[in-house]
C-alpha positions in Angstrom: 80.7 -49.9 7.3 77.7 -50.2 9.8 74.6 -48.6 9.4 73.1 -45.9 11.8 69.3 -46.3 12.6 67.1 -44.3 14.9 64.2 -45.9 15.8 61.4 -43.4 17.4 58.5 -45.0 19.5 61.1 -47.6 20.5 59.4 -48.7 23.6 56.1 -49.0 22.4 54.6 -52.0 21.0 55.4 -52.4 17.5 58.7 -50.6 18.3 60.3 -52.5 20.9 59.3 -55.6 19.0 61.7 -54.1 16.0 64.5 -53.2 18.5 64.5 -57.0 19.3 64.1 -58.0 15.7 67.2 -55.7 14.5 69.5 -56.5 17.5 69.2 -60.1 16.6 68.9 -60.0 13.0 71.2 -57.2 12.3 74.5 -55.1 13.1 73.3 -52.1 12.8 74.2 -49.0 15.4 70.7 -48.6 17.1 69.7 -45.2 18.7 65.9 -45.7 20.3 64.0 -42.7 21.4 60.7 -42.5 23.2 59.0 -40.4 25.2 57.9 -42.9 27.9 54.3 -42.2 28.0 51.7 -44.7 29.6 52.1 -47.2 26.9 55.6 -47.7 26.9 58.5 -50.5 28.0 60.9 -48.3 30.4 63.1 -51.0 30.9 64.1 -50.9 27.0 66.5 -48.3 27.9 68.6 -50.5 29.7 67.8 -53.6 28.0 71.3 -53.8 25.8 73.6 -51.2 28.0 76.1 -53.6 27.7 76.1 -53.7 24.0 77.7 -50.9 22.2 75.7 -51.2 19.1 72.7 -49.4 20.9 71.5 -46.6 23.1 68.6 -45.0 24.4 67.5 -41.2 24.6 64.4 -40.2 26.1 62.9 -38.0 23.6 59.0 -36.4 22.5 59.3 -35.9 18.6 56.9 -33.0 19.0 59.4 -31.3 21.0 62.5 -29.9 18.7 64.5 -29.7 21.7 64.3 -32.7 22.8 64.7 -34.3 19.2 67.9 -32.1 18.7 69.6 -34.4 21.7 69.2 -37.5 19.2 70.2 -35.9 15.6 73.8 -35.4 17.0 74.9 -37.8 14.3 73.8 -38.6 10.9 72.0 -41.7 10.4 71.1 -44.1 7.2 67.6 -44.3 8.2 65.0 -43.0 11.0 61.8 -45.4 11.3 58.7 -43.8 13.0 57.5 -45.7 15.1 56.4 -42.6 17.7 52.9 -42.3 17.7 49.5 -41.8 20.0 47.4 -44.9 18.9 44.4 -45.7 20.9 41.5 -44.9 19.2 39.3 -44.4 22.4 41.7 -41.9 23.8 41.8 -40.0 20.9 37.6 -39.5 20.9 38.3 -38.5 24.7 40.9 -36.0 23.4 42.9 -35.8 20.4 45.1 -33.1 21.0 48.1 -35.5 21.9 47.2 -37.2 18.8 48.0 -34.2 16.9 51.1 -33.4 18.3 52.6 -36.7 18.3 51.5 -37.9 14.9 51.6 -34.9 13.1 54.0 -32.2 14.7 56.3 -34.9 15.6 56.4 -36.5 12.3 56.7 -33.0 10.6 59.8 -32.8 12.9 61.4 -36.1 11.8 61.2 -34.9 8.1 62.5 -31.5 8.6 65.6 -33.6 10.0 65.6 -35.9 6.6 65.5 -32.3 5.0 68.4 -31.1 6.9 70.7 -33.9 6.4 70.6 -35.6 9.6 68.9 -38.9 7.7 69.5 -40.8 4.2 66.0 -41.6 4.5 62.6 -42.0 6.6 60.2 -44.7 6.9 56.5 -43.5 8.1 54.6 -46.6 10.1 51.4 -46.2 9.3 48.0 -48.0 9.5 45.3 -49.5 7.6 43.0 -47.1 9.4 43.7 -44.3 7.5 41.5 -45.8 4.3 38.6 -46.1 6.5 36.1 -49.0 6.6 34.7 -51.8 4.1 31.9 -53.1 3.8 31.5 -57.3 3.9 31.7 -57.5 0.0 34.1 -54.4 -0.9 37.6 -55.7 -1.9 40.6 -55.1 0.4 42.4 -51.8 0.8 45.3 -51.1 -2.0 47.5 -48.2 -1.9 45.3 -46.5 -4.2 42.7 -46.5 -1.9 41.8 -43.2 -1.3 42.3 -42.1 2.4 39.0 -41.7 4.6 39.7 -41.8 8.3 36.8 -42.2 10.7 38.0 -40.9 14.3 40.4 -38.5 15.3 43.8 -41.1 15.6 43.2 -42.4 12.2 42.8 -39.0 11.1 46.3 -37.7 12.4 47.8 -40.6 10.7 46.1 -40.0 7.5 47.4 -36.2 8.0 51.1 -37.1 8.9 51.0 -39.7 5.7 49.8 -36.7 3.6 52.8 -34.5 5.1 55.4 -37.5 4.4 53.7 -37.5 0.7 53.9 -33.9 0.2 57.8 -33.7 1.4 58.2 -36.2 -1.4 56.9 -34.4 -4.1 57.8 -31.1 -3.1 61.5 -31.7 -2.0 62.3 -35.0 -3.1 62.8 -36.5 0.1 63.6 -40.3 0.1 60.8 -41.4 2.3 58.6 -44.4 2.6 55.1 -45.4 4.2 54.0 -49.0 5.3 50.4 -49.1 6.2 49.9 -52.3 8.5 46.7 -53.8 9.2 46.1 -54.7 12.8 49.2 -56.2 15.1 49.0 -58.5 17.9 51.8 -60.2 20.0 53.8 -59.8 23.1 54.5 -55.8 24.5 51.2 -54.9 23.3 49.2 -52.7 26.0 46.7 -54.2 27.8 43.9 -51.6 26.7 44.2 -52.8 22.9 41.5 -55.6 22.3 43.0 -59.0 22.3 45.4 -58.6 25.6 42.6 -57.1 27.2 40.8 -60.3 26.2 43.5 -62.5 27.0 44.1 -60.9 30.7 40.3 -60.4 31.6 40.0 -64.7 30.5 43.2 -65.4 33.1 41.4 -63.0 35.7 37.9 -64.2 35.5 36.7 -61.2 34.8 34.5 -59.5 32.3 35.5 -59.4 28.7 33.8 -56.3 27.0 32.8 -56.2 23.3 31.8 -53.4 21.6 28.2 -53.8 20.0 27.5 -56.9 18.2 31.0 -58.3 17.9 31.0 -58.6 14.3 33.7 -56.1 12.7 36.0 -57.5 11.1 39.9 -57.0 11.6 42.7 -58.5 9.4 45.0 -59.6 11.9 49.3 -59.3 11.6 51.7 -61.3 13.9 53.9 -58.6 14.9 57.0 -60.3 13.9 55.4 -60.8 10.7 55.3 -56.9 10.5 58.9 -56.5 11.7 60.2 -58.6 8.9 58.3 -56.5 6.5 59.8 -53.1 7.8 63.1 -54.5 7.6 62.5 -55.9 3.9 61.5 -52.1 2.8 64.4 -50.6 5.3 66.6 -52.6 2.5 64.8 -52.6 -0.6 62.0 -50.5 -0.6 61.7 -47.5 -3.4 61.5 -44.0 -2.4 58.2 -42.3 -2.2 56.1 -45.2 -2.3 53.3 -46.9 0.1 53.3 -50.6 1.0 50.3 -52.5 2.7 51.7 -55.0 4.9 48.7 -57.5 5.8 48.2 -60.8 7.3 45.6 -62.3 5.7 43.6 -63.2 8.7 40.3 -61.3 8.7 38.1 -62.4 11.8 35.1 -60.9 13.4 35.9 -59.3 16.9 33.2 -62.3 18.6 35.2 -65.1 16.5 38.6 -63.8 17.9 37.4 -63.5 21.7 35.7 -67.0 21.4 39.0 -68.3 20.1 40.5 -67.3 23.3 38.4 -68.2 25.8 38.5 -71.6 24.3 42.0 -72.2 24.3 42.3 -71.0 28.0 39.0 -73.1 29.3 37.0 -69.9 30.4 33.6 -69.1 30.5 31.9 -68.2 27.5 29.2 -65.9 29.7 32.5 -63.5 30.5 31.3 -62.1 27.1 29.5 -58.4 28.1 28.3 -56.8 24.7 28.8 -53.2 25.7 27.8 -49.7 23.3 29.2 -49.7 20.4 32.3 -47.1 20.3 31.6 -43.8 18.6 33.0 -43.6 14.7 33.8 -47.6 15.1 35.3 -49.2 11.4 33.1 -52.2 10.3 35.8 -53.8 8.3 39.6 -53.4 7.6 41.3 -55.7 5.0 44.8 -55.4 3.4 45.8 -56.3 0.0 49.1 -57.1 0.7 50.0 -58.1 -3.2 52.4 -55.1 -4.0 55.0 -55.9 -1.3 54.5 -59.6 -1.8 55.1 -58.9 -5.4 58.3 -56.5 -5.6 59.8 -56.9 -2.5 59.3 -60.6 -1.8 57.2 -60.2 1.4 54.3 -62.3 2.8 53.4 -63.5 6.5 54.5 -66.7 7.8 52.7 -66.9 11.2 49.6 -68.1 11.1 46.9 -66.8 13.0 46.6 -69.8 15.3 50.1 -69.7 16.1 50.6 -66.2 16.8 47.5 -66.3 19.2 48.8 -69.3 21.3 52.5 -67.6 21.3 50.8 -64.4 22.1 48.3 -66.0 24.7 51.3 -68.0 26.5 53.2 -64.7 27.0 50.5 -62.7 28.7 49.8 -65.7 30.9 53.5 -65.8 31.9 53.5 -62.5 32.7 50.1 -62.3 35.1 51.5 -65.1 36.6 54.6 -63.5 38.0 52.2 -60.6 38.5 54.4 -58.8 35.7 52.5 -56.2 33.2 55.3 -54.7 31.4 
């Protein structure tokens, strides 16, 4: 019997990539819900309109009345991508992050508790762990949560809520925490898309502080494979770290992009550092490799070239979707 899957936030960056992944690699019935905010891709609501395996419902998960429209059937799983995720925006105004990332997650947990789904995967982030020194070991699933900005604090709170529902109600829930994703469909406000598009358009490329902040980059398709693996083989109550094994300084990433595009290094502009800016993230993904046989397959250089070419094609067609 075909599985029924509810995907929340499936018009956003990682969510839309996961929708495409499932439509290509599985025979599930998909219900995709999204509030269609500024960072979404509205075309996804009609992308598979001829396919009876797919339906789209406009929905804000923080609003119970809207969510109820999607809870008209029982699901085998809910996969929660829906989130406000831009750190700078959370520093300017944390309220939307509290609503979507915490209240929205609670509403989904209550739906599972009410029998509307058999299990739920909470898509989280390595940012809940805080920051690392260069000499520190990478984050593991047992690293204490220590968020440093309103966005990561809201995600940490949601994670704790998920874990509390497992401990209190034995709810079949799992949490995945990924390192920095990159790839097609990421919003232009994010680091790699901003650098690529700025270089292509010969505009200044802003870099926070000295540019020596380190991130562990994960190609979005590798992330989708990991979530699919957790969906099918993950164990209730567990946390799974998903990393790319690609630690790079921001400045090094910018230089790679500039060199590939033949742009001018003088486009780089060092600007005042972000408030509460974490210095380094690194994910230890040994657990998911050992227990579920997943590891990243896309080399950073290969994924970066695919991403650069995707955005270049969009700009050439004057199409920023």
